[in-house]
N, C-alpha and C positions, 0 to 999 in steps of 0.2 A: 625437783625435779621434772611434775608435773607443768610448769612454768616452763621449762626448758624443750617438752615434747611439741605443745603448744606453739610458740617461737616455732620450732623447725617444722612442724607441720603446715602453719601458715606459708613459711618460707618455699617449701615447696609446691604449694597450691599456687604462688605468686610467679615462681620459676617457669611452673607446668602451664599457667596460663599464657605468660609471656612467649614461648616456647610455641604453643599452638596459634598464635595471633602473630607470629614471625613466619613458621613454616606454611600456614595455611590461609593466613591474612583474613579480614575481617568478611571480603566481599566474597570469598570462596566459602565462608562458615553458613553465609547470606543465601546465597544461591540455592535452591531449591534441588537440582540438578548437578551441585557440585562442578557447575562448568565456569566458574566468576561469573561476574555482570555483564547483564546484556549489554550489546552495546545500538540496539535499534527496537524498535516496536513488533516488530517480528521475533526476534529472538525473545524478547520480555515477556511475549505471549507464550513462546516454545518453551521457556523456563518454566510457566505456570503460575506469574503473577499475576494478580486481578487486575483486569481489566473492565475501566470504567463505560457504560453502555453508552456515551456519548456520542457527537458527531462533532468532528471525528473521534472514534474511539481513541480512549489513554491509557496506559499502563504505566504502574508505579512499583519502586522496588523497596523493599524494607530499608536498603541505605537510603534512599531520598533521590534515585534516578526517576526520572520523567521522561515518558516517550509518546508521542502524537502520530497516530496513523497517517502515512502519507495520501491524501487523496486527490491528490495533482488541483485542477483549478476548474472540476465540475460543479463544487459550491457556488463559486464566482459567476458561472456563465450559465446556471440552472433559468434563468429567466428567456435563453436564447435556445438551449437545449438541455435535455435531460434524458440520459441514459436509464434503460431499463435494467439491461446485460450489456454489457459487465456492470458492475460496480465499483469503485475503488476497493482493491482487494480481493477480488474475486477470484478463484482460482478459474483458468482457461483451457481448453486443448484444441487443438487444429482438426478439425475446420472448427471456425468463429461464426457463429451469427450474431451481429452486436443488435440490439432491439432500442425503443426507446419513443422519443417525439422532438421534433424541432421547429420553429418557426419557421414558416414557408421563405423567407429570405435566405434561411441558410444553405436551401436548394437552389440547384441549378437545373433544367429541364428535369425535376421531379428525383435528382441523386444529389448525392455529396460523396467525396472520397473518406476512405478510411483504412487506417495504416497501421500496422502492429510492430512496435519495435522490442528488441531486445535489452539485456540489462546497458548495454554499451550503446545505446540509440541507435543502430544498426536495424535499417528496416529489412523486418524476415517475411513479410506477407504485406498485400495492398487487394484492395478490392473497392467496393461501395456500397452504401446504403440507399434503397429507393421509397420514396414516398409512398405512403399505403392510403392516400386519398387525395383529395384537391389541396397541391401545394401554391397555386398562387392565392396567398393568404398572408395577413399578417401573426396569423392564429397559430396555436400547436398543432401540427400534423405528424401521425404517428409514422414511424418509419422500422425498417428491417433489410438487414444487409446481406449482401448475397453471402453462401458458406465461404468466408476467407480461409485458405489452407496458408500453413506457416512451418517455418524449417521448424523443427523439433528442438525442445531447449531443456538442460537438465530439470529433472523436477524439482520444485521447490525454487525454483530461480526467480526474478523478477523481472518484468517488463512492463510497456506503455502500450495501450490501444488509444491509437489520435483521431477523432473526429473531427475530420477538414470543412471549414464552410466551402463550399465549391464558390470560386473565386474566378468565373470566365475572363475578366477583364485584367487578370493577372498584378492590376495597383495594388502595393503593399496595405495600403488603408484599407481595402477591403477583404484581408486575410483575415482569420480567427479560428483559433482551433481549441477542442477539448482534450486532456490529458489525462487518461483515468491508468493508475499503477494497476497492473495484475499480477498473478503470480503463475507461473506454468506448471 
């Protein structure tokens, strides 16, 4: 009789475990918030999974998913222009004032265009940044944009701040841009 109780108990435990996996799935059991597995870096952070403080930041789930923070192309352009604000992933509000430093050849007549795009890439604000020093040099020159107002966006939505190299010639070979992903 004792052997029969053990077999019945094990059978019930196996069936119960199988039902939990079938109805809740392993991803729902692992997610700290009970919301399933994340599908982006932002969701991974929101779910509370650990974030490696690397550049770019990385987030991993116990189930093996790996997400890397989108930083645009700012790292590959840092020998030409560096944005102090906004940085990739920054929360921005209207009006936006961008600051940083750019090589003198990024400017024309001591300024360059700045635009703000919504999550679909549509322009929602435009302005320009001005050199805060002598711009006729090959060295880095600090910049500060005018306050750029933009169309209100849903809280938590994403967009992009674009710092455009001024190109008065209009020739495509002289165009350059830095894309900085931001959150509204």
